N, C-alpha and C positions, 0 to 999 in steps of 0.2 A: 250567410245571412245572420245578423246579432240577435241573439237570444234578450231580450227583454223581460228583467225579473216581474214576477206577477207580484200582486199586492199581498199576498199569502206569503210567500217567498221571504219578503221586505219583512214581513211582521215576525215572519219566524227567525230571522236572522237578528232582528231588534230583542226579539225576547231570549235568545240565546245570549246577547250580548249584555243584557241587562242581569239576565243570572249569575254571569261571571262576576260585572262588578259587583254585584252583591254579596258572591261568595269571598272575592278578595275584601272587601269593606267588612265581611264578618272576622276573615282570619285577622286584620289588623288590628279589628275590635279589641280579641280574644289576646292579641300577643300585648297592646296598650293597657289591658286589665291585670295580667298577668307581671307586666315590667313595673306597675303601679303598686301591686300587692308587693312585689319582691322589694321595692322602695322602700314600702312603708315599714316591712317587716326589717330591712337592714337599718332604717335609723331608729326604731323600737329597741334594737339591738345594741345598738351601739350609744343609745341614750339611756338605756335600764343597766348595760355591762359595760361594755367596750368594741372597738376594732377587734376582732378578732386576729385578722392577719398582721397585724403590726403588734398586737399582743403574742403570737406566735414569735415573729421576730426578736423582740425584746425580752422573752423568756429566754431565748438562747442565747442574748449577748449578757443576762443575768449570770446564766450558770457559766459562762469563761470569766465573768469577773469576779464572782465567787469565787472560783479556782486561783485564779490571780492574787486575789486579796488573801487567800490563806496560806498562801507560799507568803507572800509579803508580811503578813504579821508573825510566821515562824524564823522570818529572817533579821524580825524588826530587833534592836536592842536600844532599849531606853538608857538616857544616860544615868549615870550613879548618882543615889543621891545622899547626902551625908546625913549621918545619926541624928537625930534630934531636930530633924528640919521644922520650921517652921511653916504655917499655912502660907505666908507670904513668898516664902523661898520657893515652897512648892509650886504654888501658882507661876512663877519666874520659870522654873525648869520646864514645865507643861509649854507655856507661850515660847521657849526656846525648842522647845521638840515641835511643836506644831509649825513654826518657821522652817525648821530643817526639813519636818518631811514634807510640807508645799511645796519645797524649791526643787524637790526631785520628784515630781508628778507633772505628768502629760495631758494636754486634753485628751478625754476621753477613757483617763485610767481609774481605776477604783480607788477611792479614799479612804470608805470605809462602809459603812452599813448605818442605815435610818428605819426607825422604826417609831410608827406612830399607831398605837394599839386603835384610835378610835374610827381610824380610815382603816385598817385592815392591814396598814404598809408593813412589810419586812422586806426591804430591797437595798441593793447594793447603792450607793452612793456615788455618782461619777465626779471628774474633774470637770468643770465648764459645763457652758448654759447654750454652746450653740446647737445647731441642729442636728449634728451629728451626734453628739455627747448625749441630747435628750432622747434619743431614741433607744438607747441604751436604759436610761433611768433616771433618776430625780439628779439634778446638776448642781454643785456648788461654783456660783457665779465666781470667776476669776478677779474681778473688780475687789471683792469682798475677802474675808479673813477665814481660819480655821479656828474652830472650836479650840477654846483656850487661850485665844491670844485677847480677849476681853474688846473685841470690836464686833461688826456687824459681821452675822453669819446667812449670807443669802441664798436660798435655796427654791430653784424651780422644779416645775415638773408636769407633764401632759394632764388633763383632764379626761378625755378621750380615746387618745391613741397611745400604743406602747405601753400597755398594761397600765396606763390612766392611773398613776399612783396618787395623784392629787385629784382625782373625779369629785370626790364629796369633802375637798377642802372646806367648804361652808359649813359643815357640820361642826367642825372644830368648836367647842367652847371654852371658855375660861376655866383651867384646872388640869385639861387635859395634859398628856405627856407626851413629851417626844424625846426620843432616845437618839443619840450620835455615837456609835461605836468608831474607835480609830485606834491603831495601833498602840498608841502612847496614853490612852487614856479613852473612858466613857463618859458622856456629860448627860445629864437628864437634865431637861427644860420641859417649863410648865408655859400653856397657853395663857396669853390674858387678855388677847383682843384681835378686832383685825380692823383693815380698813379696805376701801374701793379705791383706786385711781387710775386715770388716764393710763394706755399702754406705753405715751409718751413721757412719762413722768420718771426720768430716770434719777430725779434728787432721790429717789427712794432707795438707791445704792450707795447714799451716802453714811458712813459711821459716823457715831456720835461719842466714841470714847468708852462705851459700854457694851458687854456679852451680850446680844438680842440674837435671837434666830429667828428669820423671815422666812416663812413657805409660801411661794407664790406662783399661780397660776390663770390662766386666762380666764375673764371672765365677760358674760355668764357663758356658760357651756357653748360649744359649737361656734363661740365669737372671739375674736381677738382685739376688742377695743377698749375693753379695760382690763386691769389686773387684781387678783384677790390676794391681798396680801395677811397671812396669818401670822403673828408674832407670839413669841415666846421668851421668857427669861430662866437663866441655869438657876436649877433647885439643889444638884448634886453633880460632884466630880470625883470620878474614881480612876484614880491615876494604874499605871499600868504595875507600877512598882510605890508603895506608899499607901498609907489610910486615905481613905475616903474623907471627904469633907465637904461643907455646904460654902459656896461664894459667898464672899461678905456684901 
């Protein structure tokens, strides 16, 4: 004999199934709410500060680069300068030292130190703007020149990740200082302005026969459609040996 469920039994089973479905729905709703809150919190963290995970990695890389750079500085011997050297002669000596120094560098190597007080920036400058190099810090584009070569010095950096060296590049204003410290000399520059260009505009890498520092980052933050470029001109050169001077 086959038992046929009564109406009450069927309703009881349906009630239990409905309760279970509602519990699952509540759990899923709670999970999505938590995920949403975490997502918003993460976005605010990166927006206000930076990505903490990539920052940790970059901080470790900066520590290693600084140690390597200090060893390089101790080994570095600038070319001897004749007595009574003129400013023009000193500039030629520094340009030659810059070419020689760059020739011995490789992608990802520490070149020197970059300081931008307005950005709270004091980091090692890396040779290269490829992905791996920029995870270590701001990088000097290999298609441009070293400080002291009287040409374009093009430096790129991240805005939200890997210590976000140029997070607030749009805060730079005319008169702000940029200092590049190299083994052969220290160079001080003054911000003169900025421009925003499409990310595909490679003409910005062309040098025009005069020393200009270009600091570049993606624009706006969290997007890579454009580039924000701040420009600075030299105002002071402090050679490793010899008196400081103002560029002509």
